[in-house]
C-alpha positions as a Python dict, from the first residue, in 0.01 Angstrom:
ca = {
    (1, 'M'): (0, 0, 0),
    (2, 'K'): (268, -161, 217),
    (3, 'R'): (495, 139, 156),
    (4, 'I'): (227, 380, 273),
    (5, 'I'): (163, 176, 588),
    (6, 'M'): (540, 154, 656),
    (7, 'F'): (577, 530, 604),
    (8, 'L'): (290, 605, 841),
    (9, 'F'): (433, 368, 1099),
    (10, 'L'): (778, 532, 1086),
    (11, 'L'): (620, 875, 1104),
    (12, 'L'): (421, 773, 1411),
    (13, 'V'): (735, 633, 1580),
    (14, 'A'): (930, 954, 1505),
    (15, 'V'): (653, 1168, 1653),
    (16, 'G'): (645, 944, 1959),
    (17, 'F'): (1019, 979, 2018),
    (18, 'T'): (996, 1356, 1982),
    (19, 'A'): (719, 1375, 2239),
    (20, 'C'): (917, 1156, 2482),
    (21, 'D'): (1223, 1377, 2438),
    (22, 'R'): (1022, 1692, 2517),
    (23, 'D'): (874, 1532, 2830),
    (24, 'S'): (1223, 1435, 2943),
    (25, 'E'): (1350, 1792, 2898),
    (26, 'R'): (1058, 1930, 3099),
    (27, 'S'): (1118, 1691, 3389),
    (28, 'Q'): (1491, 1764, 3398),
    (29, 'G'): (1466, 2144, 3373),
    (30, 'S'): (1654, 2347, 3117),
    (31, 'G'): (1969, 2135, 3144),
    (32, 'D'): (2185, 2423, 3269),
    (33, 'G'): (2166, 2339, 3637),
    (34, 'T'): (1867, 2562, 3703),
    (35, 'S'): (1503, 2471, 3722),
    (36, 'D'): (1248, 2617, 3487),
    (37, 'T'): (1068, 2776, 3781),
    (38, 'A'): (1377, 2948, 3928),
    (39, 'T'): (1386, 3325, 3910),
    (40, 'A'): (1673, 3467, 3710),
    (41, 'P'): (1910, 3686, 3910),
    (42, 'D'): (1840, 4058, 3882),
    (43, 'N'): (2161, 4258, 3844),
    (44, 'T'): (1984, 4573, 3723),
    (45, 'G'): (2104, 4785, 4016),
    (46, 'R'): (2466, 4680, 3970),
    (47, 'N'): (2452, 4730, 3597),
    (48, 'E'): (2312, 5082, 3635),
    (49, 'R'): (2581, 5162, 3894),
    (50, 'D'): (2851, 5048, 3653),
    (51, 'R'): (2712, 5255, 3364),
    (52, 'G'): (2719, 5575, 3569),
    (53, 'G'): (3091, 5630, 3513),
    (54, 'D'): (3170, 5659, 3887),
    (55, 'T'): (3262, 5293, 3920),
    (56, 'K'): (3571, 5145, 3757),
    (57, 'T'): (3512, 4862, 3513),
    (58, 'P'): (3763, 4649, 3319),
    (59, 'G'): (3719, 4890, 3028),
    (60, 'D'): (3890, 5154, 3243),
    (61, 'Q'): (4214, 4953, 3258),
    (62, 'A'): (4501, 5176, 3146),
    (63, 'E'): (4683, 5056, 2836),
    (64, 'N'): (5034, 5164, 2936),
    (65, 'E'): (5294, 4897, 3006),
    (66, 'A'): (5341, 4981, 3376),
    (67, 'D'): (4970, 4954, 3463),
    (68, 'R'): (4923, 4637, 3262),
    (69, 'T'): (5221, 4481, 3439),
    (70, 'I'): (5080, 4577, 3780),
    (71, 'T'): (4746, 4418, 3691),
    (72, 'Q'): (4919, 4101, 3569),
    (73, 'N'): (5131, 4076, 3885),
    (74, 'V'): (4832, 4130, 4116),
    (75, 'R'): (4636, 3864, 3924),
    (76, 'Q'): (4928, 3622, 3950),
    (77, 'A'): (4963, 3681, 4325),
    (78, 'I'): (4592, 3612, 4376),
    (79, 'T'): (4560, 3307, 4152),
    (80, 'S'): (4870, 3139, 4296),
    (81, 'D'): (4716, 3129, 4646),
    (82, 'D'): (4532, 2796, 4680),
    (83, 'R'): (4359, 2913, 4999),
    (84, 'L'): (4144, 3162, 4806),
    (85, 'S'): (3804, 3068, 4663),
    (86, 'T'): (3728, 3058, 4293),
    (87, 'N'): (3531, 3383, 4326),
    (88, 'A'): (3829, 3549, 4493),
    (89, 'K'): (4055, 3439, 4209),
    (90, 'N'): (3817, 3595, 3957),
    (91, 'V'): (3786, 3945, 4102),
    (92, 'K'): (3819, 4239, 3867),
    (93, 'I'): (4154, 4416, 3884),
    (94, 'I'): (4170, 4759, 3720),
    (95, 'T'): (4488, 4967, 3732),
    (96, 'Q'): (4516, 5334, 3639),
    (97, 'D'): (4828, 5537, 3715),
    (98, 'G'): (4940, 5289, 3983),
    (99, 'T'): (4602, 5284, 4161),
    (100, 'V'): (4456, 4933, 4172),
    (101, 'T'): (4079, 4896, 4201),
    (102, 'L'): (3953, 4557, 4319),
    (103, 'R'): (3590, 4465, 4249),
    (104, 'G'): (3377, 4153, 4274),
    (105, 'P'): (3242, 3900, 4523),
    (106, 'V'): (3455, 3719, 4780),
    (107, 'K'): (3360, 3451, 5034),
    (108, 'N'): (3450, 3635, 5355),
    (109, 'E'): (3624, 3934, 5512),
    (110, 'N'): (3950, 3739, 5537),
    (111, 'E'): (3961, 3690, 5158),
    (112, 'K'): (3884, 4058, 5105),
    (113, 'N'): (4174, 4161, 5330),
    (114, 'E'): (4410, 3899, 5188),
    (115, 'I'): (4353, 4013, 4830),
    (116, 'E'): (4407, 4377, 4927),
    (117, 'A'): (4733, 4284, 5104),
    (118, 'K'): (4855, 4093, 4799),
    (119, 'A'): (4779, 4392, 4575),
    (120, 'K'): (4967, 4630, 4806),
    (121, 'Q'): (5277, 4407, 4790),
    (122, 'V'): (5308, 4436, 4411),
    (123, 'A'): (5580, 4671, 4290),
    (124, 'G'): (5450, 4995, 4143),
    (125, 'V'): (5119, 5001, 4332),
    (126, 'K'): (5059, 5347, 4477),
    (127, 'R'): (4716, 5287, 4627),
    (128, 'V'): (4450, 5012, 4647),
    (129, 'D'): (4079, 5091, 4621),
    (130, 'N'): (3919, 4780, 4771),
    (131, 'Q'): (3558, 4756, 4649),
    (132, 'L'): (3533, 4378, 4704),
    (133, 'E'): (3195, 4258, 4833),
    (134, 'V'): (3164, 3981, 5094),
    (135, 'T'): (2887, 3747, 4979),
    (136, 'G'): (2894, 3464, 5223),
}
């Protein structure tokens, strides 16, 4: 009889802890820095644009040595500049036949122009297609 009572008591305590844990998760949100009531971002328009084939994506990066080297050198020039924001350092760089396409969000017009200038200074770049978007 004592074993049954002890088992029921432990079961009740375990259920109680589980309920407290669930309440804590609800009050703190999902734990990923967003609240449960926040609306998820809708990138449908951008995704459809990128699927159309008219917009360069990282999958369009040429696989020849010269274009890969250009992309690497542009990336290095951008990431070594401590004045640029994290977003600016993470822009997409796609090179095909010496043409560098820059895509992604940047903080301001100055960053947009600075990244384009850095890309133009890299050896082997024939043209820069600056599609960077100012977000702030």
